[in-house]
C-alpha positions in Angstrom: 33.0 136.9 69.4 34.4 138.3 72.7 31.9 136.6 74.5 32.5 133.2 73.1 36.6 134.0 73.4 35.8 134.3 77.1 34.0 131.4 77.4 36.6 129.0 75.5 39.0 130.6 78.0 37.0 129.8 80.6 36.2 126.2 79.7 40.0 125.6 79.1 40.8 127.2 82.6 38.3 124.4 83.8 39.8 121.8 81.8 43.1 122.4 83.3 41.9 122.6 87.4 44.1 121.1 89.3 41.7 119.3 91.4 38.6 119.5 89.7 39.7 119.6 85.9 39.9 116.7 83.4 42.4 114.1 84.4 44.0 113.8 80.7 44.0 117.9 80.0 45.8 118.3 83.2 48.5 116.4 82.1 49.4 117.7 78.6 52.4 119.7 77.6 53.4 122.0 74.7 55.3 118.8 73.2 52.3 116.6 74.2 49.9 118.8 72.8 51.9 119.7 69.2 50.7 116.8 67.4 47.4 117.3 68.4 47.7 120.7 66.7 49.6 119.4 63.6 46.6 117.3 63.0 44.0 119.8 63.4 46.0 122.4 61.0 45.7 119.2 58.1 41.7 118.6 59.1 41.4 122.3 58.2 43.0 121.9 55.2 41.1 118.8 54.3 37.8 120.3 55.1 38.6 123.6 53.0 39.2 120.9 50.3 36.1 119.4 50.4 34.5 122.3 50.4 32.5 121.4 53.4 31.2 124.8 55.4 30.0 122.9 58.5 33.4 121.3 58.8 35.3 124.1 57.8 34.0 126.0 60.7 34.0 123.1 63.5 37.8 121.9 62.4 38.5 125.5 62.6 37.2 125.9 66.5 39.2 122.8 66.9 42.4 124.5 65.9 41.4 127.4 67.8 41.4 125.4 70.7 44.9 124.2 70.6 46.1 127.4 70.7 44.1 128.4 73.6 45.7 125.1 75.0 48.6 126.0 74.3 48.5 130.0 75.8 47.0 128.2 78.7 50.1 125.8 79.5 52.2 128.8 79.2 50.0 131.0 81.1 50.1 128.6 84.2 54.0 128.8 84.3 53.7 132.7 84.2 55.3 132.8 80.7 52.7 134.4 78.7 48.6 134.1 78.0 46.1 134.4 75.2 46.4 137.9 75.4 50.2 137.7 74.6 49.7 135.6 71.8 47.2 137.8 70.1 48.8 140.7 71.3 51.7 139.6 69.2 50.1 138.5 65.8 48.4 142.0 65.9 51.8 143.7 66.2 53.4 141.7 63.3 50.7 142.1 60.9 50.9 145.7 61.8 54.6 145.8 61.1 54.3 143.8 57.9 51.6 146.3 56.9 52.6 149.7 57.4 51.5 151.4 54.0 48.1 150.3 55.7 48.4 150.3 59.2 51.3 153.5 59.4 50.5 155.3 56.6 53.8 155.3 54.9 54.5 155.1 51.3 53.7 151.8 49.5 57.6 150.0 49.2 58.3 149.1 46.0 59.4 145.2 44.3 57.3 142.5 44.0 54.9 141.7 47.0 56.7 138.8 47.8 60.0 140.6 47.6 58.8 143.3 50.2 57.1 140.0 52.4 60.5 138.3 52.2 62.4 141.3 53.1 60.2 142.2 56.0 60.5 138.9 57.6 64.0 139.1 57.4 64.2 142.2 59.0 62.1 140.5 61.8 64.8 137.3 62.3 67.5 139.6 62.3 65.8 141.7 65.2 65.8 138.1 66.6 69.2 137.5 66.4 69.1 134.9 63.0 72.5 135.1 61.5 71.8 132.2 58.6 69.7 132.3 55.8 68.2 129.1 56.8 67.2 130.4 60.1 63.4 130.1 60.6 62.8 127.3 58.5 60.2 125.4 60.6 61.5 121.6 61.4 57.8 120.1 61.6 56.9 121.2 58.1 56.0 118.7 55.9 59.8 117.5 54.2 58.4 118.5 50.6 57.5 122.0 51.8 60.6 122.6 53.8 62.8 121.3 50.7 61.3 123.8 49.0 61.7 126.8 51.4 65.2 125.8 52.2 65.9 125.8 48.6 64.0 129.5 48.0 65.9 130.6 51.0 69.2 129.8 48.8 68.3 130.9 46.0 67.8 134.5 48.0 71.8 134.2 48.0 72.3 133.5 44.7 72.8 129.2 45.0 69.8 128.7 42.7 70.5 127.3 38.5 67.7 129.6 37.5 67.1 126.9 35.3 65.6 123.7 34.6 68.5 122.1 32.9 71.3 121.9 36.4 68.1 120.1 38.6 67.5 117.7 35.7 71.0 117.0 35.3 71.4 116.4 39.5 68.4 114.3 39.4 70.0 111.9 37.0 73.6 111.7 38.6 71.4 111.4 41.8 69.5 108.4 40.3 72.6 106.9 39.5 74.3 107.3 43.3 71.0 105.7 44.7 71.2 102.4 42.4 75.4 102.2 43.4 74.6 103.2 46.9 74.8 100.1 49.3 72.7 99.6 52.5 74.4 102.1 54.7 73.7 105.2 52.3 70.8 104.2 50.2 68.4 106.5 52.4 70.9 109.7 52.0 70.8 109.1 48.4 66.9 108.7 48.5 66.6 111.4 50.0 69.2 113.3 47.9 67.5 112.3 44.8 63.6 113.5 46.8 65.4 117.2 47.5 66.7 116.9 43.8 63.2 116.6 42.2 61.6 119.0 44.5 64.3 121.6 42.9 63.5 120.5 39.5 59.6 121.1 40.2 60.2 124.4 41.9 62.2 125.5 38.8 59.1 125.0 37.0 57.0 126.9 39.4 54.8 124.2 40.8 54.3 123.9 44.7 56.6 120.6 45.1 53.2 119.4 48.1 50.6 120.7 46.0 51.6 118.7 43.0 52.1 115.3 45.5 49.2 116.3 46.6 47.3 116.0 42.7 49.2 112.8 42.4 48.4 111.4 45.3 44.5 112.1 44.8 44.4 110.8 41.0 46.4 107.5 42.1 43.9 106.9 44.8 41.1 107.7 42.1 42.3 105.2 39.2 43.3 102.4 42.1 39.7 102.2 43.7 38.2 102.7 39.7 40.6 99.4 39.6 39.0 97.6 42.4 35.3 98.2 41.2 36.8 97.0 37.8 37.7 93.9 39.5 34.6 93.6 41.2 36.6 93.2 44.4 39.3 90.8 43.1 41.9 92.9 42.4 44.4 91.4 44.4 44.1 88.4 43.2 44.7 88.9 39.6 48.1 89.0 37.7 50.3 92.1 37.5 49.8 92.1 33.4 45.9 92.1 34.3 46.4 95.1 37.3 48.3 97.1 34.6 45.5 96.3 31.8 43.1 97.8 34.3 45.3 100.5 35.2 45.1 101.5 31.4 41.3 100.9 31.1 41.0 103.5 33.7 43.2 105.9 32.3 41.6 105.4 28.7 38.4 106.3 30.5 38.9 109.1 32.1 
């Protein structure tokens, strides 16, 4: 394995060579690579969801290359290198599992509570002062909303049932309906945030729930297109609705 890592590091160094490297690779910076890193992470998730082992292997390789790429950019600037990145995650994993790597007693509490307590200590060591510190800005909006709400819940700022979030959703629906053009987007965001809160109260990950809904909608829509023999867009709304109901029944 080390041989292949060394090979990949060598390839990256060649691509970034100031005279003989690839023009595109030489031009990249941290911020220009980030969109590609995010895309590769999603492609790994897609391959896993499809259960294609060859694609999983290939996409993981693409994602690893992103780590190597970012590390190389930092190395050239004298900041850190791939070994530092690997050392950082090794240190973190050992620190988060002291009962496995340091022979300490298994800490009490639920696993998620223990994990969050360890991460909170890490944030404190970094100088974080707010409960909201460390929730990545680049997360998908639904996932980030859920994480922000969970952080707030740790401080007791949470309904603890489904009644409160349900009432909040109804309130936000009214506010969106009454909103002017300048505040409509804000009110729409408040409504979505409230929906995440209700879904979380039921113990359902909002991101996963919406993914499931997306897949179901796409599957049903494709089925309607098949039923309409390529003429779906020419049907009236009533005719389209009739096909929608047929698809639901047949499922």
